[in-house]
N, C-alpha and C positions, 0 to 999 in steps of 0.2 A: 634204222629202217633201210636207209640207201646202201648201207653196208650188207645186212642181211639178204634185201634183195638181189644186190649186184652179184653177191657170193652165188646165190640159187641161179644166175643166169650164166655164169661162169661154169659152175659145176654141170648144168643141163648142156651147154655148148661142147663140154668136154666129152660128156657122154653120147652125144648124138654126133659130134661133128668131129671128135678126136683131140688130142691134145695138139697138132700141128696144123691146126686150121687156121686163117687169118681171121676167121669172127672170134675164135677161141681166146687167140693172142689178144685181139681189142678189149674182149671181156674182162680179162686178166689184167689189162693195163688201165682199165676205167677202175678194177678195183683197186689196183695201187694207189690210183689216183684219191679214191676216197678213204682209204686209210692216212695217206697224207695229210690229206684235210684235216682229218680227225686227230693227227698227232702221233700217229703208230708209224714214225719214221721208219725203224730201223725194218719192220714187219713191210711196209711199203717200198723198201730197198730191195728186199728180199723177192719179193713178187716182182718189180721190175727187173731185176736180172734175169728172172724164169721169163719174163716177157722178149726180153733181147735174144735169149738161148732160143727160144722157140721160134723167134723171129728169123734168125740166123738159119736154122733148119728148113723153115719154110722155104725160105731164098735158095737152100742149097738144093730143097725137092724140086724146086719148080725149074732151076738149070738143068737138073737130070734130065727131066720130063719133057720140058717143052724148049729147050733152048736158051741161049743168052739172051736173043732179040725178041722173045716172046711178051705179049702182053702181060701172061701171070708173072713171068720173070721181072718184067719193069715195074708192078705193082708191088710185088715181094721187096725189092730193092727200095721203092718209095717208102713202103711202110716202115722197112728197118731203120733206113735213114730219118725217117720222122722220130722213130723212137730213139735214137742214139742224141738227136739234138734235144730232143725235149728232155733227156734224162739228166743231163747237166742242169738244166735249168729247174727239174724235179726239186733238187735238192738244194740249189744254191742260196738259198734264203735261211738255211739252218746251219750251225755250228759243226754238225759232223756231217757235212758236204763230202769230207775225204773218204768215208765210208764206201763213196760209189767208186771211187777210184783204188781203192787196195786190190 
């Protein structure tokens, strides 16, 4: 139930706000967490990599649009740093953690 509901949230955010919106990336990140918790590690990893790519693009867009020292850019940096930090822990309890580093 949680998986299908969160998947709908992500799809609706993607449609309404676009792929590279912080809320859309956050929704996908939560979906990846749900898949990981239910044992779908490889699919969760794919989603997590999409999140990282999206957040990198969001940061690039913020830098271009608002400048390096804007609140929007700082928030995008913080969000990307959080995702990088938690991506290692996301898989550290599993034997295939090396998949993240390929």
